All heavy atoms as an XYZ file, in Angstrom:
883
protein
N      56.876    139.086     65.949
C      57.893    138.104     66.301
C      58.649    137.718     65.032
O      58.059    137.561     63.968
C      57.232    136.870     66.914
C      58.172    135.952     67.650
C      58.515    136.472     69.023
O      58.004    137.505     69.438
N      59.393    135.762     69.710
N      59.951    137.579     65.130
C      60.766    137.202     63.981
C      61.945    136.370     64.451
O      62.363    136.457     65.608
C      61.263    138.437     63.246
N      62.423    135.541     63.561
C      63.633    134.770     63.817
C      64.670    135.122     62.767
O      64.324    135.420     61.615
C      63.345    133.267     63.740
C      62.566    132.708     64.925
C      62.378    131.214     64.771
N      63.644    130.490     64.735
C      64.043    129.732     63.725
N      63.299    129.600     62.651
N      65.193    129.081     63.798
N      65.930    135.068     63.181
C      67.044    135.301     62.278
C      67.919    134.061     62.288
O      68.267    133.561     63.358
C      67.866    136.509     62.729
C      67.116    137.825     62.909
C      68.029    138.869     63.544
C      66.595    138.324     61.566
N      68.285    133.581     61.121
C      69.113    132.380     61.030
C      70.372    132.711     60.240
O      70.301    133.081     59.061
C      68.357    131.226     60.355
C      69.259    129.998     60.254
C      67.090    130.890     61.142
N      71.524    132.561     60.910
C      72.805    132.799     60.258
C      73.363    131.490     59.718
O      73.083    130.413     60.244
C      73.835    133.388     61.223
C      73.445    134.672     61.908
C      72.984    134.445     63.325
O      72.440    133.357     63.602
O      73.160    135.342     64.161
N      74.197    131.607     58.706
C      74.929    130.467     58.173
C      76.185    130.975     57.478
O      76.322    132.180     57.235
C      74.067    129.668     57.194
O      73.718    130.464     56.088
N      77.078    130.052     57.164
C      78.270    130.395     56.405
C      79.557    130.380     57.206
O      80.647    130.476     56.626
N      79.476    130.261     58.528
C      80.685    130.199     59.321
C      81.480    128.943     59.033
O      80.917    127.901     58.696
N      82.803    129.052     59.164
C      83.659    127.905     58.827
C      85.057    128.153     59.361
O      85.353    129.226     59.921
C      83.696    127.712     57.311
C      84.006    126.295     56.896
O      84.469    125.497     57.753
O      83.805    125.972     55.710
N      85.906    127.150     59.196
C      87.339    127.283     59.466
C      88.012    127.693     58.160
O      87.833    127.026     57.133
C      87.902    125.952     59.961
C      89.432    125.847     60.049
C      89.979    126.835     61.074
C      89.837    124.417     60.392
N      88.784    128.768     58.205
C      89.436    129.271     57.000
C      90.850    129.708     57.357
O      91.115    130.122     58.491
C      88.620    130.434     56.387
C      88.544    131.615     57.336
C      89.169    130.854     55.042
N      91.757    129.611     56.385
C      93.139    130.018     56.622
C      93.268    131.542     56.581
O      92.461    132.228     55.924
C      94.040    129.405     55.565
C      94.184    127.899     55.686
C      95.253    127.345     54.758
O      95.686    127.998     53.820
N      95.706    126.139     55.048
N      94.277    132.070     57.248
C      94.519    133.518     57.152
C      94.652    133.948     55.704
O      95.292    133.260     54.901
C      95.836    133.700     57.922
C      95.842    132.583     58.907
C      95.203    131.424     58.198
N      94.046    135.088     55.388
C      94.030    135.556     54.011
C      92.861    135.051     53.200
O      92.630    135.516     52.076
N      92.102    134.124     53.753
C      90.984    133.540     53.037
C      89.736    134.401     53.104
O      89.735    135.504     53.661
N      88.667    133.860     52.505
C      87.405    134.591     52.408
C      86.249    133.720     52.881
O      86.309    132.485     52.801
C      87.153    135.000     50.951
O      88.183    135.806     50.456
N      85.201    134.376     53.353
C      83.955    133.710     53.718
C      82.811    134.673     53.446
O      83.001    135.900     53.490
C      83.921    133.335     55.197
C      84.609    132.074     55.683
C      84.482    131.970     57.192
C      84.032    130.835     55.012
N      81.629    134.103     53.223
C      80.425    134.932     53.137
C      79.391    134.389     54.124
O      79.000    133.207     54.032
C      79.842    134.951     51.726
C      78.703    135.969     51.605
C      78.165    136.070     50.197
N      77.338    134.937     49.842
C      76.531    134.909     48.783
N      76.449    135.969     47.986
N      75.822    133.828     48.518
N      78.990    135.231     55.033
C      77.951    134.873     55.991
C      76.599    135.336     55.462
O      76.507    136.366     54.780
C      78.214    135.529     57.348
C      79.574    135.264     57.993
C      79.638    135.931     59.367
C      79.877    133.790     58.077
N      75.572    134.561     55.799
C      74.212    134.903     55.399
C      73.320    134.968     56.626
O      73.517    134.223     57.590
C      73.654    133.848     54.434
O      74.413    133.774     53.257
N      72.341    135.841     56.579
C      71.342    135.954     57.640
C      69.978    136.026     56.970
O      69.726    136.943     56.170
C      71.589    137.200     58.479
S      70.280    137.571     59.668
N      69.138    135.042     57.265
C      67.808    134.989     56.659
C      66.755    135.159     57.750
O      66.698    134.357     58.686
C      67.582    133.662     55.920
C      68.622    133.495     54.809
C      66.174    133.612     55.337
C      68.526    132.187     54.060
N      65.930    136.190     57.648
C      64.872    136.383     58.632
C      63.629    135.563     58.282
O      63.445    135.163     57.121
C      64.583    137.875     58.534
C      64.915    138.229     57.122
C      66.023    137.315     56.709
N      62.795    135.329     59.282
C      61.569    134.548     59.087
C      60.453    135.380     58.490
O      59.408    134.838     58.125
C      61.105    133.958     60.421
O      60.865    134.993     61.361
N      60.675    136.695     58.373
C      59.709    137.568     57.750
C      60.426    138.393     56.683
O      61.639    138.301     56.550
C      59.035    138.485     58.790
O      57.997    139.242     58.159
C      60.032    139.442     59.404
N      59.678    139.187     55.929
C      60.288    139.915     54.822
C      61.372    140.863     55.319
O      61.152    141.652     56.229
C      59.225    140.694     54.050
C      58.315    139.808     53.254
C      57.423    140.569     52.276
N      57.216    141.967     52.598
C      56.398    142.757     51.920
N      55.718    142.271     50.894
N      56.243    144.018     52.249
N      62.525    140.766     54.692
C      63.652    141.586     55.128
C      63.357    143.062     54.940
O      63.882    143.907     55.675
C      64.936    141.163     54.379
C      66.183    141.665     55.105
C      64.904    141.625     52.917
C      67.468    141.087     54.564
N      62.493    143.382     53.996
C      62.159    144.789     53.753
C      61.372    145.393     54.914
O      61.251    146.616     55.017
C      61.359    144.924     52.449
O      60.187    144.133     52.500
N      60.850    144.542     55.812
C      60.143    145.046     56.988
C      61.092    145.618     58.038
O      60.682    146.391     58.899
C      59.324    143.930     57.648
C      58.141    143.507     56.797
O      57.681    144.255     55.932
N      57.658    142.309     57.021
N      62.345    145.200     57.967
C      63.298    145.593     58.996
C      63.909    146.941     58.714
O      64.115    147.329     57.572
C      64.419    144.556     59.107
C      63.970    143.237     59.651
C      63.600    142.215     58.788
C      63.910    143.008     61.012
C      63.182    140.992     59.279
C      63.490    141.792     61.507
C      63.123    140.787     60.648
N      64.203    147.643     59.781
C      64.993    148.854     59.690
C      66.458    148.472     59.638
O      66.869    147.625     58.849
N      67.228    149.043     60.534
C      68.658    148.742     60.531
C      68.917    147.272     60.859
O      68.298    146.699     61.741
C      69.386    149.623     61.543
C      70.898    149.438     61.548
C      71.596    150.358     62.520
O      71.828    151.528     62.150
O      71.890    149.917     63.649
N      69.849    146.690     60.121
C      70.327    145.344     60.381
C      71.842    145.397     60.526
O      72.483    146.362     60.077
C      69.952    144.401     59.244
C      68.460    144.305     59.001
S      68.040    143.141     57.674
C      68.384    141.570     58.474
N      72.407    144.361     61.130
C      73.849    144.397     61.295
C      74.447    143.065     61.675
O      73.739    142.088     61.944
N      75.772    143.050     61.648
C      76.555    141.908     62.101
C      77.388    142.335     63.296
O      77.982    143.414     63.293
C      77.469    141.407     60.989
C      76.753    140.752     59.862
C      76.351    141.314     58.686
C      76.332    139.387     59.813
N      75.715    140.382     57.909
C      75.691    139.185     58.581
C      76.444    138.302     60.692
C      75.164    137.960     58.201
C      75.917    137.083     60.312
C      75.279    136.913     59.078
N      77.412    141.466     64.290
C      78.214    141.663     65.490
C      79.017    140.393     65.711
O      78.689    139.336     65.161
C      77.315    141.954     66.695
C      76.638    143.300     66.630
C      75.616    143.541     65.713
C      77.022    144.334     67.468
C      75.007    144.779     65.629
C      76.410    145.579     67.401
C      75.409    145.791     66.483
O      74.811    147.031     66.411
N      80.056    140.486     66.524
C      80.845    139.288     66.813
C      81.278    139.302     68.273
O      81.378    140.364     68.901
C      82.054    139.178     65.884
C      83.099    140.275     66.048
C      84.152    140.157     64.948
N      85.205    141.166     65.103
C      86.165    141.382     64.205
N      86.213    140.654     63.079
N      87.080    142.303     64.404
N      81.558    138.100     68.758
C      81.927    137.958     70.167
C      82.897    136.812     70.331
O      82.736    135.737     69.732
C      80.689    137.712     71.031
C      80.932    137.749     72.515
C      79.640    137.732     73.308
O      78.599    137.288     72.839
N      79.693    138.255     74.519
N      83.922    137.051     71.140
C      84.846    135.993     71.538
C      84.677    135.764     73.029
O      84.237    136.664     73.750
C      86.307    136.355     71.202
C      86.482    136.523     69.702
C      86.747    137.617     71.921
N      84.997    134.575     73.501
C      84.806    134.270     74.927
C      85.539    135.276     75.802
O      86.694    135.630     75.542
C      85.401    132.869     75.066
C      85.240    132.269     73.721
C      85.455    133.392     72.753
N      84.848    135.743     76.831
C      85.442    136.660     77.781
C      85.408    138.122     77.373
O      85.871    138.982     78.133
N      84.875    138.382     76.178
C      84.800    139.771     75.707
C      83.361    140.136     75.370
O      82.522    139.265     75.127
C      85.680    139.969     74.479
C      87.167    139.902     74.766
C      87.976    140.383     73.572
C      89.458    140.453     73.886
N      90.249    140.969     72.737
N      83.101    141.434     75.344
C      81.768    141.901     74.980
C      81.536    141.741     73.479
O      82.481    141.763     72.689
C      81.607    143.378     75.375
C      81.547    143.612     76.859
C      81.153    145.032     77.212
O      80.944    145.838     76.297
O      81.044    145.335     78.408
N      80.269    141.598     73.145
C      79.913    141.541     71.737
C      80.211    142.905     71.104
O      79.895    143.951     71.684
C      78.424    141.200     71.600
C      77.987    140.764     70.228
C      76.575    140.225     70.254
N      76.480    138.998     71.053
C      75.383    138.260     71.157
N      74.282    138.630     70.496
N      75.378    137.176     71.888
N      80.791    142.874     69.908
C      81.184    144.125     69.275
C      80.569    144.255     67.892
O      80.335    143.262     67.193
C      82.710    144.225     69.154
C      83.357    143.206     68.252
C      84.855    143.448     68.081
O      85.422    144.303     68.779
O      85.451    142.777     67.219
N      80.336    145.502     67.494
C      79.784    145.785     66.181
C      80.812    145.479     65.101
O      81.990    145.816     65.238
C      79.368    147.259     66.105
C      78.789    147.760     64.804
C      77.734    148.830     65.080
C      79.847    148.322     63.867
N      80.341    144.844     64.044
C      81.175    144.614     62.865
C      80.741    145.563     61.751
O      81.550    146.296     61.198
C      81.074    143.158     62.390
C      81.859    142.955     61.095
C      81.575    142.206     63.483
N      79.443    145.529     61.425
C      78.922    146.367     60.349
C      77.421    146.467     60.476
O      76.769    145.543     60.977
C      79.287    145.788     58.980
N      76.872    147.596     60.026
C      75.416    147.777     59.993
C      74.994    148.298     58.631
O      75.803    148.884     57.894
C      74.932    148.753     61.077
O      75.553    150.024     60.861
C      75.241    148.246     62.474
N      73.723    148.081     58.330
C      73.153    148.584     57.075
C      71.712    148.994     57.336
O      70.958    148.256     57.979
C      73.262    147.526     55.952
C      72.773    148.099     54.626
C      72.529    146.234     56.317
C      73.134    147.227     53.421
N      71.350    150.178     56.863
C      69.981    150.645     57.049
C      69.088    150.091     55.946
O      69.562    149.491     54.968
C      69.931    152.172     57.009
O      70.265    152.612     55.682
C      70.892    152.792     58.006
N      67.792    150.335     56.097
C      66.870    149.907     55.050
C      67.146    150.607     53.726
O      66.882    150.055     52.659
N      67.728    151.795     53.810
C      68.057    152.534     52.601
C      69.414    152.187     52.022
O      69.810    152.726     50.988
N      70.147    151.302     52.704
C      71.424    150.829     52.182
C      72.648    151.554     52.711
O      73.770    151.280     52.260
N      72.445    152.466     53.659
C      73.602    153.157     54.223
C      74.347    152.197     55.141
O      73.739    151.532     55.981
C      73.176    154.399     54.975
C      74.335    155.280     55.414
C      73.846    156.607     55.929
N      73.141    156.484     57.187
C      71.836    156.709     57.302
N      71.123    157.067     56.248
N      71.259    156.589     58.472
N      75.669    152.138     55.007
C      76.479    151.174     55.756
C      77.427    151.861     56.727
O      77.795    153.029     56.561
C      77.292    150.283     54.806
O      78.137    151.123     54.000
C      76.382    149.471     53.904
N      77.822    151.081     57.723
C      78.774    151.550     58.733
C      79.622    150.358     59.133
O      79.101    149.236     59.270
C      78.036    152.095     59.949
C      78.991    152.557     61.038
O      79.846    153.389     60.800
N      78.852    151.984     62.227
N      80.933    150.576     59.294
C      81.846    149.478     59.602
C      82.736    149.808     60.799
O      83.121    150.959     61.000
C      82.751    149.187     58.402
C      82.036    148.680     57.185
C      81.591    149.555     56.203
C      81.788    147.311     57.015
C      80.924    149.098     55.080
C      81.122    146.849     55.893
C      80.693    147.745     54.933
O      80.035    147.278     53.819
N      83.087    148.770     61.542
C      84.121    148.918     62.548
C      85.445    149.193     61.839
O      85.696    148.676     60.740
C      84.234    147.645     63.382
N      86.294    149.987     62.466
C      87.575    150.322     61.846
C      88.384    149.080     61.523
O      89.108    149.040     60.521
C      88.381    151.246     62.764
C      87.813    152.656     62.817
O      87.030    153.025     61.915
O      88.162    153.388     63.762
N      88.274    148.072     62.347
C      89.091    146.875     62.196
C      88.737    146.057     60.957
O      89.520    145.200     60.543
C      88.958    145.992     63.436
O      87.603    145.613     63.628
N      87.571    146.308     60.366
C      87.162    145.510     59.208
C      86.987    146.345     57.944
O      86.726    145.791     56.872
C      85.848    144.736     59.490
C      85.979    143.916     60.768
C      84.650    145.661     59.560
N      87.150    147.648     58.037
C      86.981    148.507     56.867
C      87.929    148.096     55.752
O      89.113    147.846     55.995
C      87.229    149.969     57.238
C      86.066    150.637     57.931
C      86.373    152.093     58.263
C      85.209    152.740     58.987
N      85.523    154.129     59.423
N      87.386    148.007     54.554
C      88.191    147.617     53.402
C      88.299    146.124     53.217
O      88.784    145.662     52.175
N      87.867    145.350     54.213
C      87.946    143.881     54.106
C      86.563    143.227     54.115
O      86.370    142.180     53.508
C      88.773    143.315     55.255
C      90.205    143.802     55.292
C      91.024    143.042     56.339
N      90.511    143.219     57.695
C      90.098    142.209     58.469
N      90.163    140.969     58.032
N      89.639    142.457     59.692
N      85.631    143.820     54.824
C      84.279    143.258     54.955
C      83.286    144.148     54.220
O      83.423    145.375     54.210
C      83.865    143.166     56.422
C      84.609    142.154     57.240
C      85.733    141.493     56.770
C      84.169    141.848     58.525
C      86.414    140.553     57.538
C      84.832    140.922     59.311
C      85.955    140.288     58.817
N      82.263    143.510     53.659
C      81.199    144.241     52.988
C      79.856    143.691     53.432
O      79.599    142.490     53.296
C      81.308    144.128     51.463
O      82.592    144.602     51.030
C      80.230    144.959     50.785
N      79.009    144.560     53.949
C      77.661    144.175     54.354
C      76.693    144.552     53.244
O      76.849    145.592     52.590
C      77.263    144.845     55.690
C      75.943    144.274     56.216
C      77.200    146.364     55.560
C      75.612    144.742     57.638
N      75.701    143.695     53.030
C      74.699    143.991     52.013
C      73.398    143.290     52.389
O      73.392    142.370     53.209
C      75.169    143.546     50.627
O      75.376    142.147     50.589
N      72.308    143.742     51.777
C      71.022    143.082     51.983
C      70.307    143.008     50.642
O      70.328    143.959     49.874
C      70.169    143.784     53.040
C      69.948    145.248     52.833
C      69.447    145.949     54.097
N      68.078    145.654     54.443
C      67.458    146.115     55.535
N      68.125    146.862     56.393
N      66.201    145.824     55.782
N      69.748    141.843     50.374
C      69.106    141.568     49.100
C      67.633    141.275     49.357
O      67.298    140.194     49.846
C      69.800    140.384     48.424
C      69.301    140.122     47.015
O      68.125    140.412     46.728
O      70.086    139.606     46.201
N      66.784    142.226     49.031
C      65.354    142.029     49.291
C      64.787    140.870     48.472
O      63.938    140.123     48.952
C      64.581    143.308     48.977
C      64.800    144.385     50.018
O      65.477    144.158     51.021
N      64.259    145.552     49.776
N      65.274    140.693     47.255
C      64.746    139.628     46.397
C      65.057    138.246     46.970
O      64.245    137.320     46.863
C      65.316    139.763     44.992
N      66.228    138.103     47.573
C      66.614    136.821     48.167
C      66.301    136.772     49.659
O      66.582    135.766     50.314
C      68.105    136.561     47.934
C      68.443    136.397     46.460
C      69.897    136.037     46.269
C      70.209    135.827     44.789
N      71.622    135.482     44.546
N      65.755    137.883     50.171
C      65.407    137.960     51.588
C      66.580    137.581     52.489
O      66.431    136.816     53.445
C      64.205    137.068     51.907
C      63.407    137.584     53.082
O      62.973    138.736     53.082
N      63.183    136.753     54.090
N      67.743    138.118     52.179
C      68.958    137.724     52.884
C      69.868    138.928     53.103
O      69.976    139.796     52.227
C      69.729    136.661     52.077
O      68.874    135.544     51.815
C      70.957    136.185     52.836
N      70.504    138.955     54.268
C      71.577    139.900     54.521
C      72.896    139.123     54.495
O      72.958    137.987     54.973
C      71.418    140.581     55.884
C      72.515    141.592     56.178
S      72.326    142.436     57.748
C      72.577    141.112     58.916
N      73.915    139.760     53.943
C      75.208    139.100     53.787
C      76.315    139.887     54.496
O      76.218    141.084     54.711
C      75.579    138.998     52.313
C      74.612    138.229     51.463
C      73.690    138.890     50.654
C      74.619    136.838     51.456
C      72.804    138.185     49.859
C      73.739    136.132     50.659
C      72.837    136.806     49.867
O      71.953    136.103     49.082
N      77.374    139.138     54.811
C      78.625    139.764     55.214
C      79.723    139.062     54.420
O      80.059    137.911     54.696
C      78.886    139.629     56.710
C      80.139    140.352     57.205
C      79.960    141.877     57.096
C      80.480    139.964     58.645
N      80.251    139.746     53.424
C      81.355    139.222     52.642
C      82.651    139.606     53.345
O      82.882    140.793     53.599
C      81.331    139.783     51.223
C      82.474    139.300     50.353
C      82.379    137.816     50.039
O      81.345    137.330     49.603
N      83.467    137.094     50.266
N      83.465    138.622     53.645
C      84.710    138.850     54.382
C      85.880    138.361     53.540
O      85.883    137.206     53.100
C      84.678    138.106     55.717
C      83.451    138.440     56.577
S      83.477    137.655     58.193
C      83.244    135.943     57.717
N      86.862    139.216     53.323
C      88.074    138.848     52.618
C      89.277    139.185     53.486
O      89.147    139.877     54.493
C      88.190    139.553     51.248
C      88.338    141.054     51.432
C      86.987    139.220     50.371
C      88.673    141.786     50.125
N      90.433    138.689     53.079
C      91.684    138.953     53.806
C      91.512    138.697     55.296
O      91.906    139.514     56.145
C      92.143    140.395     53.568
O      92.332    140.646     52.190
N      90.927    137.567     55.620
C      90.629    137.260     57.010
C      91.902    137.085     57.837
O      92.927    136.575     57.345
C      89.756    136.006     57.098
C      88.288    136.255     56.765
C      87.577    134.961     56.403
C      87.588    136.945     57.927
N      91.819    137.510     59.088
C      92.942    137.456     60.015
C      92.555    136.584     61.208
O      91.367    136.458     61.528
C      93.274    138.865     60.517
C      93.554    139.869     59.422
C      93.748    141.265     60.005
C      94.008    142.300     58.924
N      94.190    143.651     59.495
N      93.538    136.035     61.909
C      93.210    135.238     63.106
C      92.357    136.014     64.112
O      91.505    135.424     64.783
C      94.583    134.889     63.669
C      95.475    134.859     62.465
C      94.967    135.959     61.579
N      92.577    137.313     64.197
C      91.798    138.118     65.147
C      90.340    138.308     64.727
O      89.546    138.872     65.484
C      92.452    139.486     65.384
C      92.790    140.254     64.135
C      94.238    140.070     63.715
O      94.748    138.918     63.761
O      94.858    141.079     63.309
N      89.979    137.849     63.544
C      88.565    137.858     63.137
C      87.820    136.642     63.685
O      86.595    136.551     63.527
C      88.450    137.873     61.616
C      88.986    139.146     60.988
O      88.726    140.233     61.532
O      89.684    139.036     59.952
N      88.538    135.731     64.299
C      87.898    134.547     64.871
C      86.909    134.951     65.955
O      87.245    135.688     66.881
C      88.958    133.615     65.472
O      89.797    133.134     64.421
C      88.315    132.433     66.187
N      85.669    134.489     65.811
C      84.604    134.850     66.749
C      83.318    134.145     66.342
O      83.247    133.548     65.255
C      84.366    136.359     66.744
N      82.325    134.237     67.197
C      80.968    133.883     66.801
C      80.328    135.156     66.241
O      80.353    136.208     66.900
C      80.146    133.353     67.988
C      78.712    133.061     67.542
C      80.783    132.090     68.563
N      79.800    135.048     65.045
C      79.194    136.196     64.371
C      77.671    136.107     64.489
O      77.082    135.059     64.189
C      79.620    136.226     62.912
C      81.023    136.741     62.734
C      82.111    135.972     63.131
C      81.276    137.996     62.185
C      83.405    136.447     62.998
C      82.565    138.475     62.044
C      83.625    137.699     62.452
O      84.909    138.173     62.318
N      77.074    137.220     64.902
C      75.631    137.283     65.131
C      74.987    138.290     64.194
O      75.514    139.389     63.968
C      75.330    137.705     66.566
C      75.792    136.734     67.618
C      77.062    136.823     68.182
C      74.947    135.712     68.057
C      77.479    135.943     69.153
C      75.368    134.817     69.032
C      76.633    134.940     69.576
O      77.049    134.053     70.535
N      73.835    137.928     63.728
C      72.992    138.822     62.938
C      72.032    139.534     63.891
O      71.494    138.912     64.815
C      72.233    137.971     61.917
S      70.920    138.796     61.032
N      71.838    140.815     63.668
C      70.924    141.612     64.480
C      70.020    142.411     63.559
O      70.466    142.893     62.516
C      71.722    142.558     65.382
C      70.894    143.545     66.186
C      71.804    144.513     66.935
C      71.035    145.633     67.583
N      71.939    146.587     68.275
N      68.763    142.532     63.950
C      67.828    143.286     63.114
C      66.775    143.952     63.983
O      66.348    143.396     64.992
C      67.167    142.360     62.096
N      66.380    145.140     63.556
C      65.376    145.898     64.292
C      64.069    145.889     63.506
O      64.046    146.234     62.317
C      65.846    147.318     64.515
C      64.947    148.120     65.446
C      65.458    149.533     65.583
N      66.854    149.563     65.993
C      67.628    150.625     65.818
N      67.163    151.708     65.244
N      68.869    150.593     66.210
N      62.991    145.520     64.186
C      61.663    145.525     63.586
C      60.775    146.355     64.492
O      60.416    145.918     65.592
C      61.137    144.088     63.462
C      59.780    143.899     62.786
C      59.811    144.418     61.354
C      59.371    142.433     62.793
N      60.458    147.562     64.061
C      59.746    148.478     64.938
C      60.631    148.853     66.104
O      61.762    149.297     65.916
N      60.138    148.623     67.318
C      60.920    148.937     68.511
C      61.620    147.701     69.071
O      62.269    147.772     70.115
C      60.033    149.571     69.603
C      58.939    148.589     70.024
C      59.439    150.883     69.115
C      58.165    149.056     71.244
N      61.496    146.585     68.389
C      62.055    145.328     68.885
C      63.322    144.971     68.126
O      63.381    145.093     66.908
C      61.022    144.193     68.734
O      59.807    144.560     69.405
C      61.557    142.901     69.349
N      64.313    144.510     68.889
C      65.573    144.057     68.303
C      65.656    142.540     68.408
O      65.395    141.974     69.474
C      66.763    144.692     69.029
O      66.707    146.115     68.853
C      68.079    144.180     68.459
N      66.035    141.924     67.305
C      66.167    140.468     67.252
C      67.619    140.095     66.997
O      68.351    140.808     66.290
C      65.290    139.893     66.142
C      63.810    140.102     66.368
C      63.158    141.207     65.833
C      63.070    139.195     67.125
C      61.804    141.406     66.045
C      61.721    139.391     67.335
C      61.091    140.500     66.798
O      59.756    140.701     67.010
N      68.000    138.939     67.550
C      69.337    138.378     67.346
C      69.214    136.962     66.806
O      68.308    136.215     67.184
C      70.108    138.328     68.663
C      70.500    139.660     69.206
C      69.798    140.432     70.080
C      71.719    140.364     68.923
N      70.494    141.591     70.355
C      71.675    141.578     69.665
C      72.838    140.118     68.127
C      72.706    142.514     69.627
C      73.857    141.044     68.095
C      73.789    142.229     68.829
N      70.170    136.593     65.967
C      70.275    135.207     65.549
C      71.045    134.405     66.577
O      71.482    134.927     67.608
N      71.233    133.130     66.276
C      71.878    132.218     67.224
C      73.399    132.218     67.077
O      74.101    131.689     67.933
C      71.346    130.795     67.015
C      72.007    130.001     65.892
C      71.647    130.482     64.499
O      70.712    131.271     64.318
N      72.376    130.009     63.497
N      73.906    132.809     66.011
C      75.348    132.914     65.819
C      75.916    131.838     64.927
O      75.383    130.724     64.845
N      77.004    132.171     64.250
C      77.731    131.217     63.424
C      79.229    131.418     63.681
O      79.708    132.547     63.739
C      77.370    131.370     61.935
O      78.009    130.348     61.170
C      77.774    132.732     61.379
N      79.949    130.308     63.850
C      81.357    130.371     64.246
C      82.248    130.591     63.024
O      82.168    129.848     62.031
C      81.774    129.073     64.949
C      83.245    128.999     65.324
C      83.620    129.940     66.446
O      82.939    129.999     67.470
N      84.718    130.680     66.273
N      83.113    131.586     63.136
C      84.160    131.827     62.144
C      85.499    131.633     62.841
O      85.772    132.276     63.858
C      84.062    133.249     61.555
C      85.277    133.536     60.674
C      82.774    133.408     60.762
N      86.310    130.733     62.305
C      87.627    130.476     62.856
C      88.661    130.681     61.766
O      88.569    130.077     60.694
C      87.738    129.053     63.408
O      86.736    128.851     64.413
C      89.114    128.814     64.028
N      89.623    131.562     62.036
C      90.688    131.847     61.071
C      91.989    131.319     61.658
O      92.503    131.854     62.647
C      90.788    133.353     60.784
C      91.824    133.608     59.693
C      89.439    133.916     60.379
N      92.498    130.253     61.078
C      93.702    129.608     61.599
C      94.349    128.795     60.496
O      93.671    128.288     59.597
C      93.367    128.715     62.784
N      95.677    128.647     60.605
C      96.393    127.850     59.593
C      96.539    126.409     60.031
O      96.256    126.053     61.159
C      97.744    128.472     59.290
O      98.425    128.841     60.443
C-alpha cells in the first residue's frame, strides 16, 4: 500500500512557471514507472509525462520543450517543472506511480493559468 501526495499547484499568468512535486509514502526507488497526468472537467484524464526507474522520459506532444519530469531518490520526490505555461495547461494534475502490479494515484493539485 502506498500514498502519493502532490503539491505545487497555483494560479499563474500565461508565460509563467510552476514546479509540481509528488512525494510517495514509501521509498521512491521502489516504484517502477511514475508519471503526471491532468484532467479538466468533462474530459478524460490525459498523460502529461512519464519517467521510468531508469530515468527514461516520455512527454505528450503538447508539453514537449516546456515541461520536464524528474525524480530525485535522495529527496524521495518526483517533480514536474513547467515553463511557458498556457491557459490550455489549466487542469488538475495527478501523480501516478506503479509499485509491482499495483497503480497508485495522488489526490491531484490544481494548476490554473490565467491573466
